[in-house]
Phi, psi and omega in degrees: 000127168280091193298315178301316180292325172303313186281334182287312178296323176292335173292317174299313174308314182306300180297330177285344188232025186290338184288320177294314181305313172309313176301309177296325174296322171307311180295320185283334176286317182304304179300325178296320183289321176299316187293326181296308174310304179304313181294349188244013178244139185269117171257020176059238182289338182273003184301313179303314186295309184296328175299322186285321176310307191297326182295311181303314186295312182298321175295318177294320179299316184292323172292326179293326175289325175285327173296326183292318181286338176288317177298320180292317175298332174278356185057039170271169177287134179229142179229172175300335191285340180292343176303324188262003180305312185303337183287335199274326180220134182049044181299310181299312177303321182292319187282326178298317174305307179295325174302305185299321174298324179279335168296315181296321181289329183290321180298309181305316193282330176296324180291311183190147187287326190284318173302330178293324182289317181300314179296325177302321175286321179300323184262008189289344180261005187303310179303318179293320175297325188284332178261001184278116182298332186275000189212075183281101185222133177228173185047230185295336176299308185299317179291319181286326176292324174293335177295306185294324175300323186266002178301114180082003186244003188299311181296326184293320172295316176309312179299326178296316176301312187292340174292348179261012184305307184294323176296323174288328170299312183292332176294322176288317183302328182273009189052042174091356187291324182286342177307335180297344178251306184303310184298309175296332185293311179295321186280331173284329177293314172297324182292314179295338189279322177297318179298322172300315180299311182305322184291318188295328188255351177050064180302145172254164181277147186206131175282158174309140180221098172308319184294343184295338178304324191288312178295330181292315181295317184299317179299311177295321180296321184296315175308312181298318179296312180300321187283330177296310180302325186285327182297305190294323175300318176296000000 
């Protein structure tokens, strides 16, 4: 991967689509304000139901955010409406995939921090796989595909992330003001990186399969058990 070329192309795509990115940012700020108000209101008996609804909504919105930047990376026509694409089809499957991913990461991190970090890199492409129209994979399929994409690529992604360190420090020093440039720049770069991984691996289209969750959970549990046995022996 040519990191410099990847980032230069991301800048060009950013400049061409800043109007749409600004619209998306305004929408996200509005929903963020609404979520903040809801989080600070006591709904009594309905609190649990509202919390579940908000989790589903926020997860879909995050996927919509990913969808926008992936389309920009693909140089497709983008509008603020693309932010809501994840709500249109298989929303619950997508939310279930993210929930499953987070559960896996939690289990690995509980065992030990380093395996949790390694798995975070392994699962880093799940969101892109979920919103990619050319690669319809859900539940365990999307997680497995992310693991395949990141096989032998974790250090490469870490290096790419590290290249944004100074930008992120500058964003903190400017109290987030520089984020209007850094956040879309980073996200377009990482979306472009996913496309490079996909090109290298030549992903195939797959229809959603609810039952695929079972073998994938068993595989992860097996890995966790093996790691725990190794720790005990040590």
